[in-house]
C-alpha positions, 0 to 999 in steps of 0.5 A: 514602490520597487521594495512593495511591489517585490515584497507582494510577489513573494507573498503571492508566490509563497500563498501559490505554493502553499495552495499547490501543496495542498491539492487532493493529488498531493494529498495522495502523493503523501499518503502513498510516499509514506508506504514507500519510505516505511513511515512509523504509522505505516510500519505500526499498521504493519506490525498490528496485521502481523500479530492477527495472523497465526504465525511463528515468529520465523513466519512473522518475519518473512511476512514482515519483510515481504510486505516491506519489500512491497511498500518500498517497491511501490510505483503509482502515477496519478491519472486524473484528479477531479475536484468539486466544491468541498469533495475530490477524487483522485485516481490512481494506478499503482503497480506492486508485486503479485503476491496474490497470485504466489498465494494462489500458486502455493494453495495449488501446489499444496492441494496437489502435492499435500503429502509433501506437507505431512508431519511425523504423525502423518498429518498434514502440518499447516506451518509447512504450508505456511512457510512454502506460501511465505518463501513463494511470496518472498521470491516472487518478482511478478507485478501487477497494476490495480487502479484506485480511487481515492476520496478526499474532503476539504475542511477549513480549505485543507484537504483530507483523505477519507478512510481508506477501505480494505479493498485499497488496502489489500491492492497496495499490499499486492493481496488483492483479489475479486 
């Protein structure tokens, strides 16, 4: 009888642990940890993003390193989880490097000092500006907090994240501006 009771308790604990791992909050934690841990899929998406930019190889490498730094230093805190029948929302506060402020600072500097970005033909050299902007991003230590609300749905007792929108991705990258 004791064996049967112990076996029942162990099975109950295993089922209970599996259910707690399948919570909406844990799905969001898993998603954000993929960024912090530089998951292969996250890095593939980053490479796709980099290739869409009109950067030379040096600029691509600067951008790649800055975004990787961003991901590895992502901080987050679950603020709230609301679960309904087959849907849920998880509100998270993230803290990231404020790359958008560095970009705005670089842009303002460029507008006020265009003579510093002129090439030998006396034309503004966009590559010089991009290099300056990427260097400003790379050296920034200023951080910013954003609130993100993740939406999830349940199918066959398993929680799934809904597609992440561009605003959320911009916040994770520290590039969100409203």
